[in-house]
N, C-alpha and C positions, 0 to 999 in steps of 0.2 A: 545525385543523393539517392538512395533506394528509400521506400516507404519504410516507417517505422511502426511496429505494431507492440502496444504493450499491453500487459496482462494487468488490471488493478483487482486486487484481492481485498475483500473487507472481512475482517474476522467477526467472531461470534459477538451478538448482541447489536451491532452497527445496524440490522434491521429495525431496531427499535430508536432510532435516532428521532429526534424532535418530541419524544415521550419519555424516555429514559434520562433522567438526571438533567433535564435542561439548563440547571444552574451550572453545571460542567461541560455538557457537548453541546450546547444550544439547542435551538427550536428548530433548525433545519432536518428535512426528514432525508431518509437515504435517498429516496427518488430526486430531491432536489440537489443533492450534493453529486448524485450519478449525472444528472443534466448539466451541472457546472463543468464536471470533469468533460463530458462529452463535448460541450463548448468549447472548452479550452484546448482541446486535443484538436478538433475541428480548425481551430484559428491557429494553431502549431501546424497541421497539416500532416498529424500522426493518427493513427487508428487505436482504439482501445477496445477492449473487452475487458467487462466488469463483471465480476463473481463476488458475492456474498454467500458464506456459510457458517453455521454455528457448530459444525463437524469438523474436528480436526482433519481425518482420514479424506473427507473430500476435498480438503484444503492442500493437503499432500498429493493426491491424485490429480488435481488441475495443476498445480506447479509441476508435477512430474511430466505434464504432457506438454508443457509450454517449450521446449526445445524444437526448432525448426517452425514454430507458430509464431514467436513472439521473441523480439529482440531485449526486451527488459521487463521487469515486475516493479510496480508500486502497490507496497502492501502495508495494510493496516492489519497487523497480526491480533490487536485488542487485548484480550486477556490471555491469548497464547503467547504473547510478548515474552512473559516472566517464565514459562517453563517448557515450551512446546521445542523439544529437541527433535520432533519427528518432521516438524514443518521447517525446522532450521535445517536440518539435515537434506531435507528434499531440495531448499534452496541452494544451498552448499553443491548436491549434486549434479543439477541443471547448468551451472555454472555462467547465468544469465546476470548481467548487473542488475541491481535492486536498491530501492531507495525505501526505508523504514518510515512511515509516517503515523502521528498520531495527534487527533483533535485537540485533547489536552495536554496539558506539561505535565508527563508522568514523574517528573523529579521534584513538583510541588505539591505532591498528593501523598497516599500513604507509602509507607518506605518498601514495601514489597512490590509496588510498581517501578521503583527507580533501577531495576535489573531489567535488560533485555539479552536474550541470548540470540540475538539478530543483529545488533549493533555492530559488533566486530567484525562482522561479514558484509555489511551495506556499505554501498558507495556515499551514503549519507543519512542522516536522521535527522526529521522534522516533527517537531511535538509544540504544541500549546499555541499554533497559530489558526486553530479551527480548521474550516474548511479551505481556506486559503494554502494551508500545509499542503494539500492535494494537489492542489494549482501548481503551487511551486515546486513540488517534488515532479510533477509529470513534465514540466518543462526543462528543470535540471536533468532528468532521466533522459529524456530526448537530445538534451547537449551532450550528454556523456555518450551515448550510441553514436553520434554524429563525428566524435572526434575519434572514435574508436575505429570508425570507417573510413577514415581520411588516411 
């Protein structure tokens, strides 16, 4: 079994975790969330590179650079979930398996948040489980990649 490398992408405003609407997103900071992801990836024997950006173009470029370096993508597109065809098309173009994750339950919030331009392409979507969703997504993505290699 080859080493698995996963790109973790955090979208806009996730750098404000712990301060931004803690009643929705919790009190965990992005650094704390990243540490949890790194610890879980280590326990699973996989490598992660974590990237956060508030800029659509930066996210597109990082995703376009993923083939050959990464085996899959775990992405929280944040507000871009609902309208970024540029990021969606970048993910479709690279052809890597990906899981879409959201800290909050997007379906229990404002109606504009109920639509994702990513979900139809994703291997799976996890929402509403807080930081645990990232950890579950990481494990699921590793399992998907391992099955494809068998």
